[in-house]
C-alpha positions in Angstrom: 26.7 -47.5 17.6 30.0 -47.8 15.7 33.2 -49.6 16.6 36.7 -49.4 15.0 38.1 -52.3 13.0 41.4 -52.7 11.1 41.4 -53.5 7.4 44.6 -54.9 5.8 45.1 -54.8 2.1 47.7 -56.9 0.3 48.1 -55.4 -3.2 49.3 -57.8 -5.9 50.5 -57.0 -9.4 50.7 -59.4 -12.3 53.1 -59.4 -15.3 50.8 -57.0 -17.3 51.0 -54.4 -14.5 47.4 -55.0 -13.4 46.7 -55.1 -9.7 44.2 -56.5 -7.2 44.1 -56.7 -3.5 43.5 -59.4 -0.9 41.6 -57.8 1.9 41.5 -59.2 5.5 40.2 -57.7 8.7 42.0 -57.6 12.0 40.8 -56.8 15.5 41.2 -53.1 16.3 42.5 -54.2 19.7 45.7 -55.5 18.1 48.6 -53.1 17.7 49.8 -51.9 14.3 53.0 -53.9 14.8 50.9 -57.1 15.5 48.7 -56.5 12.5 51.6 -55.8 10.2 53.4 -58.9 11.3 50.3 -61.0 10.7 49.8 -59.5 7.3 53.4 -60.1 6.3 53.2 -63.7 7.4 50.0 -64.2 5.5 51.5 -62.5 2.4 54.5 -64.9 2.5 52.1 -67.9 2.7 50.1 -66.5 -0.3 53.2 -66.0 -2.5 53.4 -69.7 -3.6 49.7 -69.6 -4.5 49.9 -66.7 -7.0 51.9 -65.6 -10.1 51.8 -62.0 -8.8 54.2 -60.0 -6.7 53.2 -58.1 -3.5 53.6 -54.4 -4.2 51.9 -52.9 -1.2 50.7 -53.7 2.2 48.3 -51.2 3.8 46.5 -51.1 7.2 43.7 -48.7 7.7 41.1 -48.2 10.4 37.4 -47.9 9.7 34.2 -47.6 11.7 31.6 -50.4 11.4 28.2 -51.0 13.1 28.2 -52.8 16.4 25.5 -55.1 15.0 25.7 -56.3 11.4 22.9 -55.3 9.1 21.3 -58.3 7.2 20.6 -57.8 3.5 17.4 -59.1 2.1 18.6 -59.4 -1.5 19.1 -63.2 -1.4 22.5 -63.3 -3.3 25.5 -64.7 -1.4 28.5 -62.4 -0.8 30.6 -65.2 -2.2 29.1 -64.6 -5.7 31.6 -62.0 -6.8 31.4 -60.3 -10.2 34.7 -59.1 -11.8 34.4 -56.1 -14.0 37.5 -55.4 -16.2 37.9 -51.9 -17.6 40.3 -50.7 -20.2 42.3 -47.7 -19.2 43.6 -44.7 -21.2 46.7 -45.3 -23.3 46.3 -49.1 -23.0 47.6 -49.0 -19.4 47.0 -51.8 -17.0 43.4 -52.7 -16.6 41.2 -51.5 -13.8 39.4 -54.3 -11.9 36.3 -53.7 -9.8 34.9 -56.6 -7.8 31.2 -56.4 -6.9 29.8 -58.8 -4.3 26.5 -60.7 -4.2 25.8 -60.5 -8.0 22.2 -61.2 -8.8 21.1 -63.8 -11.3 19.2 -61.1 -13.1 22.4 -59.5 -14.4 23.9 -62.7 -15.8 23.7 -63.8 -19.4 20.7 -66.3 -19.6 21.5 -68.1 -22.8 24.3 -69.2 -25.0 27.8 -70.5 -24.2 28.4 -68.0 -21.4 25.0 -68.6 -19.7 25.1 -68.4 -16.0 28.6 -66.9 -15.5 29.1 -64.0 -17.9 27.6 -60.7 -16.7 25.2 -59.2 -19.3 26.9 -56.0 -20.4 23.6 -55.0 -22.2 21.7 -55.1 -18.8 20.5 -51.6 -18.0 21.9 -51.8 -14.4 25.3 -52.9 -15.7 25.3 -50.1 -18.2 24.5 -47.6 -15.4 27.4 -49.0 -13.4 29.7 -48.8 -16.4 28.7 -45.2 -17.1 29.2 -44.2 -13.5 32.7 -45.7 -13.5 33.7 -44.1 -16.8 32.1 -40.7 -16.0 33.3 -40.8 -12.4 36.8 -40.5 -11.0 37.6 -44.2 -11.1 41.2 -45.2 -12.0 43.4 -48.2 -11.7 46.1 -48.1 -9.0 48.4 -46.2 -11.3 45.9 -43.3 -11.8 44.9 -44.3 -15.3 41.3 -43.5 -16.0 38.8 -46.3 -16.7 37.5 -45.7 -20.2 35.7 -48.8 -21.4 34.2 -52.0 -19.9 36.1 -54.9 -21.5 34.3 -57.9 -19.9 32.6 -58.9 -16.8 31.9 -62.4 -15.3 30.9 -64.2 -12.2 34.2 -64.8 -10.4 32.8 -67.2 -7.8 29.8 -69.5 -8.5 29.0 -70.4 -4.9 
């Protein structure tokens, strides 16, 4: 069975024009006014922690399983990989965060061992190709055209 839940996205922009979002979940039983007030309060608390400005606050409702599904892959959701893509006409980058990065896609030697994502890995190349060949853009609608770099954002 499925149940509704609310997703709040606080979209931030840095001095280069690049953006990223802080995503939080809220109970679907709360009203939009309550969720919006909580998100605004959280955003005001986050401002002193970041060099970005808040450019968008979005609330959307999605359906999720009643009972969470447990993955068997072994990697923690906290091990986030950040993939930075160049966009057409040198626009602001496109950032895609992938959760539960496996050790198998990390560089295994040299100065970036254990935290850089191996851009020569066949699975990483397949992902890069899908992003570039697909309809993936940054928040301004600029097409992603090239993977610049990728690394393990969180090493938990």
